[in-house]
C-alpha positions as CSV (number, residue, x, y, z in Angstrom):
1,M,35.1,-21.9,-5.6
2,S,35.9,-23.0,-2.1
3,A,38.9,-21.9,-0.3
4,P,40.4,-22.1,3.2
5,C,40.0,-19.1,5.4
6,P,41.0,-16.3,5.7
7,Q,40.3,-14.8,2.3
8,S,40.2,-11.1,1.6
9,S,36.5,-11.3,0.3
10,A,35.4,-13.2,3.5
11,P,33.9,-11.5,6.5
12,A,36.1,-11.3,9.6
13,G,34.1,-14.1,11.4
14,A,34.8,-16.5,8.6
15,R,38.3,-16.9,10.0
16,A,36.8,-19.3,12.5
17,S,35.5,-21.5,9.7
18,A,37.4,-24.3,7.9
19,R,36.0,-23.4,4.5
20,F,34.4,-20.4,2.9
21,D,32.9,-20.5,-0.5
22,E,33.7,-17.2,-2.4
23,A,31.0,-17.8,-5.1
24,P,27.8,-16.6,-3.5
25,L,25.1,-19.0,-2.9
26,A,22.5,-16.2,-3.3
27,T,22.6,-12.5,-3.9
28,A,20.3,-9.6,-3.2
29,S,20.4,-5.8,-3.3
30,I,21.5,-5.5,0.3
31,A,23.7,-8.7,0.9
32,Q,24.9,-11.8,-0.5
33,V,25.1,-15.3,1.0
34,H,28.2,-17.5,1.1
35,R,28.3,-21.1,2.3
36,A,31.0,-22.2,4.7
37,A,31.9,-24.9,7.2
38,L,33.1,-24.9,10.8
39,Q,36.1,-26.6,12.2
40,S,33.6,-29.2,13.5
41,G,32.3,-29.8,10.1
42,A,29.0,-28.2,10.7
43,E,27.7,-26.5,7.4
44,I,26.8,-22.8,7.9
45,V,26.2,-19.7,5.7
46,F,27.3,-16.1,6.0
47,K,24.8,-13.4,5.0
48,V,27.3,-10.5,4.3
49,Q,26.2,-6.9,3.8
50,R,27.4,-5.2,0.7
51,P,30.2,-2.8,1.4
52,G,28.8,0.8,1.5
53,I,25.3,-0.1,0.9
54,A,24.1,1.5,4.2
55,A,25.6,5.0,3.1
56,M,24.1,4.5,-0.3
57,I,20.7,3.8,1.1
58,R,20.8,6.8,3.4
59,A,21.9,9.0,0.5
60,D,19.0,7.7,-1.6
61,L,16.5,8.3,1.2
62,S,17.7,11.9,1.6
63,I,17.0,12.5,-2.2
64,L,13.5,10.7,-1.8
65,H,12.6,13.0,1.1
66,L,13.5,16.0,-0.9
67,L,11.4,14.8,-3.9
68,V,8.4,14.0,-1.7
69,N,8.5,17.3,0.1
70,R,8.6,19.0,-3.3
71,L,5.8,16.9,-4.6
72,C,3.6,17.8,-1.7
73,A,4.5,21.5,-2.0
74,E,3.7,21.5,-5.7
75,F,0.7,19.3,-5.7
76,P,-1.3,19.4,-2.3
77,E,-3.6,16.7,-3.7
78,A,-0.7,14.3,-3.5
79,E,-1.3,14.3,0.4
80,L,-4.3,12.0,-0.4
81,L,-1.8,9.1,-0.9
82,D,0.3,10.2,2.2
83,P,3.6,10.0,0.4
84,Q,5.6,11.2,3.5
85,G,4.0,8.4,5.7
86,V,4.7,5.8,2.9
87,L,8.3,7.0,2.8
88,S,8.8,6.9,6.4
89,E,7.4,3.4,6.7
90,F,9.8,2.3,3.9
91,E,12.7,4.1,5.6
92,R,11.9,2.2,8.9
93,S,11.6,-1.1,7.1
94,I,14.7,-0.8,5.1
95,T,16.7,0.5,8.1
96,A,15.6,-2.5,10.1
97,E,16.9,-4.8,7.3
98,L,20.3,-3.3,7.3
99,D,20.7,-4.3,11.0
100,F,21.5,-8.0,11.1
101,L,21.5,-8.1,14.9
102,A,17.9,-7.1,14.7
103,E,17.2,-9.9,12.2
104,A,18.9,-12.3,14.6
105,T,16.6,-11.1,17.3
106,N,13.6,-11.8,15.0
107,M,14.9,-15.3,14.3
108,R,15.1,-16.1,18.1
109,R,11.4,-15.0,18.5
110,F,10.3,-17.1,15.6
111,T,12.3,-20.0,17.3
112,T,10.4,-19.4,20.5
113,N,7.1,-19.1,18.8
114,F,7.5,-22.5,17.0
115,A,9.2,-24.4,19.7
116,G,8.0,-28.0,20.0
117,N,6.5,-27.7,16.3
118,P,8.4,-30.4,14.3
119,R,6.9,-29.1,10.9
120,V,8.9,-25.9,11.1
121,K,12.6,-25.3,11.0
122,I,14.2,-21.9,11.8
123,P,18.1,-21.8,11.3
124,T,20.3,-21.8,14.4
125,I,22.2,-18.5,14.8
126,F,26.0,-18.6,15.6
127,D,26.1,-15.4,17.8
128,A,29.9,-15.4,18.1
129,L,30.2,-15.0,14.3
130,T,27.3,-12.5,14.0
131,T,27.6,-8.7,13.9
132,S,25.3,-6.0,12.7
133,R,26.7,-6.4,9.0
134,V,27.3,-10.2,9.2
135,L,24.8,-12.9,9.9
136,C,26.1,-16.4,10.6
137,I,23.3,-19.2,10.6
138,E,22.9,-22.9,10.2
139,H,22.7,-24.1,6.6
140,L,19.4,-25.8,5.8
141,D,19.7,-28.7,3.4
142,G,16.4,-28.5,1.5
143,V,14.9,-27.5,-1.8
144,K,13.1,-24.3,-2.7
145,I,9.3,-24.8,-2.3
146,R,8.6,-24.5,-6.1
147,Q,11.0,-27.2,-6.8
148,A,9.5,-29.7,-4.4
149,R,7.5,-31.6,-7.0
150,E,10.7,-32.3,-9.0
151,H,12.2,-33.9,-5.9
152,G,9.2,-36.2,-5.2
153,Y,7.5,-34.3,-2.5
154,D,3.6,-34.6,-2.1
155,M,2.6,-31.0,-3.2
156,D,-0.8,-31.3,-1.4
157,E,1.1,-31.9,1.8
158,V,3.6,-29.2,1.1
159,G,0.9,-26.7,0.2
160,R,-1.2,-27.4,3.4
161,R,1.9,-27.3,5.6
162,Y,2.9,-24.1,4.2
163,L,-0.4,-22.6,4.7
164,E,-0.6,-23.8,8.2
165,V,2.8,-22.3,9.1
166,A,1.9,-19.0,7.5
167,Y,-1.6,-18.7,9.1
168,T,-0.2,-19.8,12.5
169,M,2.2,-16.7,12.3
170,L,-0.4,-14.4,11.0
171,F,-3.3,-15.2,13.2
172,D,-2.0,-17.0,16.3
173,H,1.4,-15.4,17.0
174,G,0.6,-12.0,15.7
175,F,4.5,-11.9,14.7
176,F,4.8,-12.9,11.2
177,H,7.3,-13.0,8.2
178,G,6.8,-10.0,6.1
179,D,8.4,-11.4,3.0
180,L,7.2,-14.9,2.6
181,H,7.9,-15.5,-1.1
182,P,9.0,-18.7,-2.7
183,G,12.7,-17.9,-2.3
184,N,12.5,-17.7,1.4
185,V,10.7,-21.1,2.0
186,L,12.5,-24.4,1.7
187,I,11.2,-27.9,2.0
188,L,13.3,-30.3,4.2
189,P,13.0,-34.0,4.4
190,G,9.7,-35.1,5.9
191,H,7.8,-32.1,4.4
192,V,9.4,-29.8,7.0
193,I,9.0,-26.2,6.2
194,G,12.2,-24.1,6.6
195,L,12.1,-20.4,6.7
196,L,14.9,-17.9,5.6
197,D,15.4,-14.0,5.6
198,F,13.8,-12.6,8.7
199,G,14.8,-8.9,8.1
200,M,11.1,-8.0,7.3
201,V,8.5,-8.8,10.0
202,G,5.2,-7.6,11.1
203,R,3.7,-7.4,14.5
204,L,0.1,-7.2,15.6
205,T,-1.2,-6.0,19.0
206,R,-4.1,-7.9,20.6
207,D,-6.5,-5.1,19.5
208,M,-5.2,-5.3,15.9
209,K,-5.7,-9.2,15.9
210,D,-9.3,-8.5,17.2
211,S,-10.0,-6.0,14.3
212,I,-8.7,-8.5,11.7
213,V,-10.6,-11.3,13.1
214,S,-13.8,-9.3,13.2
215,L,-13.1,-8.3,9.5
216,L,-12.8,-11.9,8.4
217,F,-15.8,-13.0,10.5
218,A,-17.9,-10.4,8.9
219,L,-16.7,-11.3,5.5
220,E,-17.6,-14.9,6.0
221,R,-21.1,-13.9,7.1
222,G,-21.4,-11.5,4.2
223,D,-22.0,-8.6,6.6
224,Y,-20.8,-5.6,4.3
225,R,-21.8,-2.8,6.7
226,T,-19.8,-4.3,9.6
227,I,-16.6,-4.7,7.2
228,S,-17.0,-1.0,6.4
229,R,-17.5,0.0,9.9
230,I,-14.4,-2.0,11.2
231,F,-12.1,-0.8,8.5
232,F,-13.3,2.9,9.1
233,D,-12.5,2.5,12.8
234,I,-9.0,1.1,12.3
235,A,-8.2,3.6,9.6
236,I,-6.3,6.9,9.8
237,K,-8.6,9.9,8.9
238,S,-6.8,13.3,8.3
239,E,-10.2,15.1,8.1
240,R,-13.9,14.7,8.3
241,V,-15.2,11.8,6.1
242,D,-18.5,11.3,4.3
243,Y,-19.1,8.0,6.0
244,D,-22.2,7.1,3.8
245,A,-20.1,7.5,0.6
246,F,-17.3,5.6,2.1
247,E,-19.5,2.7,3.1
248,R,-21.2,2.7,-0.4
249,D,-17.7,2.4,-2.2
250,T,-16.5,-0.2,0.3
251,T,-19.5,-2.3,-0.2
252,L,-19.0,-2.0,-4.0
253,V,-15.4,-3.2,-3.5
254,V,-16.6,-6.3,-1.4
255,E,-19.3,-7.2,-3.9
256,R,-16.8,-7.0,-6.8
257,N,-14.3,-9.2,-5.0
258,W,-16.5,-11.7,-3.4
259,E,-19.9,-12.3,-4.9
260,G,-20.0,-14.9,-7.6
261,V,-16.3,-15.5,-7.1
262,S,-15.0,-19.2,-7.2
263,V,-12.9,-20.8,-4.7
264,Q,-9.9,-20.9,-7.2
265,E,-10.3,-17.1,-7.7
266,M,-10.8,-16.0,-4.1
267,Q,-8.0,-14.0,-2.3
268,I,-8.5,-12.5,1.2
269,G,-5.4,-10.5,0.9
270,R,-6.2,-9.0,-2.6
271,F,-9.7,-8.2,-1.3
272,L,-8.3,-6.3,1.9
273,L,-5.8,-4.4,-0.2
274,D,-8.5,-3.4,-2.7
275,I,-10.5,-1.9,0.2
276,T,-7.3,-0.1,1.4
277,E,-6.7,1.4,-2.0
278,G,-10.5,2.3,-2.6
279,A,-10.6,4.1,0.8
280,L,-7.7,6.5,-0.2
281,K,-10.1,8.6,-2.4
282,H,-12.1,9.3,1.0
283,R,-8.8,10.3,2.7
284,V,-9.0,7.1,4.8
285,R,-5.7,5.3,5.1
286,A,-5.0,1.9,6.8
287,P,-2.1,2.0,9.3
288,P,1.2,0.5,7.9
289,T,1.0,-2.6,10.1
290,Y,-2.2,-3.6,8.6
291,T,-1.1,-2.9,5.1
292,T,1.8,-5.2,5.8
293,F,-0.4,-7.9,7.2
294,F,-2.7,-7.7,4.1
295,K,0.3,-8.0,1.8
296,A,1.8,-10.9,3.7
297,L,-1.7,-12.7,3.5
298,L,-1.8,-11.9,-0.3
299,T,1.6,-13.4,-0.7
300,T,0.7,-16.5,1.4
301,E,-2.4,-17.2,-0.6
302,G,-0.7,-16.7,-3.9
303,L,2.0,-19.2,-3.2
304,A,-0.5,-21.7,-1.7
305,K,-2.7,-21.5,-4.8
306,S,0.3,-22.1,-7.1
307,L,0.9,-25.4,-5.1
308,I,-2.7,-26.5,-4.6
309,P,-5.1,-24.4,-6.9
310,E,-8.1,-25.7,-5.3
311,V,-7.3,-24.4,-1.9
312,D,-10.1,-22.4,-0.2
313,P,-8.1,-19.5,1.6
314,L,-11.2,-18.4,3.8
315,G,-12.1,-22.0,4.6
316,A,-8.4,-22.6,5.7
317,A,-8.4,-19.6,7.8
318,R,-11.8,-20.5,9.5
319,P,-10.3,-22.7,12.3
320,Y,-7.9,-19.9,13.3
321,V,-10.6,-17.2,13.2
322,Q,-13.1,-19.4,15.2
323,R,-10.3,-20.1,17.8
324,L,-9.5,-16.3,18.1
325,V,-13.2,-15.5,18.4
326,S,-13.6,-18.0,21.2
327,E,-10.5,-16.7,23.0
328,R,-11.7,-13.0,22.6
329,F,-15.0,-13.8,24.4
330,S,-13.6,-16.2,26.9
331,S,-14.0,-15.6,30.7
332,Q,-10.2,-15.1,31.1
333,R,-10.2,-12.5,28.4
334,T,-13.2,-10.8,29.8
335,Q,-11.5,-10.7,33.3
336,E,-8.2,-9.2,31.8
337,D,-10.3,-6.6,29.7
338,L,-12.3,-5.8,32.9
339,F,-9.2,-5.4,35.1
340,Y,-7.5,-3.2,32.5
341,N,-10.5,-1.0,32.1
342,L,-10.8,-0.6,35.9
343,V,-7.2,0.3,36.2
344,T,-7.6,3.0,33.3
345,L,-10.9,4.3,35.0
346,S,-9.1,4.5,38.3
347,T,-6.2,6.4,36.9
348,L,-8.7,8.8,35.2
349,A,-10.7,9.3,38.4
350,R,-7.5,10.2,40.2
351,R,-6.4,12.7,37.6
352,L,-9.5,14.2,36.6
353,P,-10.1,16.5,39.7
354,T,-6.6,17.8,39.4
355,S,-6.8,18.4,35.6
356,L,-10.3,20.1,36.0
357,S,-8.9,22.3,38.8
358,Q,-6.0,23.4,36.7
359,L,-8.4,24.0,33.8
360,L,-10.6,26.2,35.9
361,D,-7.6,28.1,37.1
362,D,-6.4,28.7,33.7
363,I,-9.9,30.1,32.9
364,D,-10.0,32.4,36.0
365,D,-6.5,33.7,35.3
366,Q,-7.3,34.2,31.5
367,R,-4.4,31.8,30.6
368,L,-6.8,29.8,28.4
369,R,-7.0,30.9,24.8
370,L,-9.1,29.5,22.0
371,N,-8.0,30.8,18.6
372,I,-10.5,30.1,15.7
373,V,-10.1,31.1,12.2
374,T,-13.5,31.0,10.3
375,R,-15.2,32.3,7.4
376,E,-18.8,31.6,8.7
377,D,-21.3,34.3,9.7
378,P,-21.1,35.9,13.1
379,Q,-23.5,33.3,14.7
380,T,-20.7,30.7,14.2
381,S,-18.6,32.1,17.2
382,Q,-21.7,32.0,19.5
383,R,-22.3,28.3,18.4
384,L,-18.7,27.5,19.2
385,D,-19.0,29.2,22.6
386,Q,-22.1,27.0,23.3
387,R,-20.2,23.8,22.2
388,L,-17.2,24.7,24.4
389,R,-19.5,25.4,27.3
390,A,-21.3,22.0,26.7
391,Q,-17.9,20.2,26.7
392,L,-17.0,21.8,30.1
393,L,-20.4,21.1,31.7
394,G,-20.0,17.5,30.4
395,A,-16.7,17.2,32.1
396,F,-18.3,18.5,35.3
397,A,-21.1,16.0,35.1
398,V,-18.8,13.1,34.6
399,T,-16.4,14.2,37.5
400,A,-19.5,14.6,39.9
401,A,-20.8,11.2,38.8
402,L,-17.4,9.6,39.3
403,C,-17.0,11.2,42.7
404,A,-20.4,10.1,43.8
405,A,-19.8,6.5,42.8
406,L,-16.4,6.5,44.6
407,S,-17.9,8.0,47.7
408,L,-20.7,5.5,48.2
409,P,-18.9,3.1,50.5
410,Y,-17.3,5.9,52.6
411,T,-20.6,8.1,53.5
412,D,-22.3,7.4,56.8
413,M,-24.8,10.4,56.7
414,R,-28.0,9.4,55.2
415,L,-30.6,11.5,53.2
416,F,-33.8,9.7,52.4
417,G,-32.2,6.5,53.2
418,L,-29.3,7.0,50.8
419,P,-25.8,8.2,51.3
420,A,-26.1,12.1,51.6
421,L,-22.9,13.1,49.9
422,S,-23.3,10.6,47.1
423,L,-26.9,11.7,46.5
424,V,-25.9,15.4,46.3
425,L,-23.0,14.6,43.9
426,F,-25.3,12.5,41.7
427,F,-27.8,15.5,41.7
428,L,-25.1,17.8,40.6
429,A,-24.0,15.4,37.9
430,G,-27.6,15.3,36.5
431,A,-27.9,19.1,36.7
432,F,-24.5,19.6,34.9
433,G,-25.5,16.9,32.4
434,L,-28.8,18.6,31.6
435,M,-27.2,22.0,31.2
436,A,-24.6,20.3,28.9
437,L,-27.5,19.0,26.7
438,V,-29.1,22.4,26.5
439,A,-25.8,24.1,25.5
440,A,-25.0,21.4,23.0
441,R,-28.6,21.9,21.4
442,R,-27.9,25.7,21.2
443,G,-24.4,24.9,19.7
């Protein structure tokens, strides 16, 4: 039903529109979408948050926190699945989805990322009509991607463009749509991909992109040991892990998902999620951002295969992976990394003498305490003392070596043709290092 505004069921911003359709165009648990038109004739949609939904979700989250805390108290082994971490990540995600201003910010970033790309359409935002609970955007006149065949679109072209857009977000931009299911993808005239619903997004840092590219590169080469090592390095470990057992089980997962699997059955996202799930029994957890990426990749591959069953996901990802590998080892990237490491080392060199001085003062004044609870034999205490001694001597060795290196250009006095101060400091660094090795062996 269409009606002139204002209407009691319409958001306050709808008063600026010439028409507001009370019958929702789409509904979801958090909000519903209504079509409308501005006085200028432009077709728009209002995404309106359901009244009271924020309070309801907060109450539900409070109950979930109580249940999770009780679960962990009654069943300590439940910590293996990190229920508190999972709930915290869900709370962060659902809270972000409730803020439509945050969604508008996400849309602006996607618009910037795809600027100049005629194959992608992000709806225009009407800021004057947008609030934290009402989002007003341009109406995209297209068809749902699964209905494209019925409207005469070339499904091969549709599938390949969809995969291109999704992989560009996932691999190139590192800022990606976290809920790219068929209901959020439209096909516009000219096979243009229109995207909707930007409440759930994922962000990858440069180091995260490097790790994911390394994983895929190792997968393509069949290097299972490297896959295990990379995943282990990025994961969260709550305690000491039997790495050999972890590598063995990870290799089994890789072989089960990859060896002898046809192109039609191959799914990179499913494989990565299987590794994530298999690692849990070793108390190894993937950080939430990686899990979001793996799920987005799985959704992308699943939809692409439903459109073009013969698609090869790894083959389609290969150009993106190769480009990222080239960028990773480019001279510009090397210079950037070198500069970053030099700044970090310089900062450490400036702070280390002060920190060590404070540490020595704490030791002299007996302000440093090391409390250890152990059920080992009496020799354990002596071994721990030796290990602590080794760490302190190692820190002295590093400090002396850094001071020696930094003093090289500023020392005029020579000894055996070498800068005297630097030579003495290097000698001390060697002596401290040797003592640290001896203490470490005793420990």
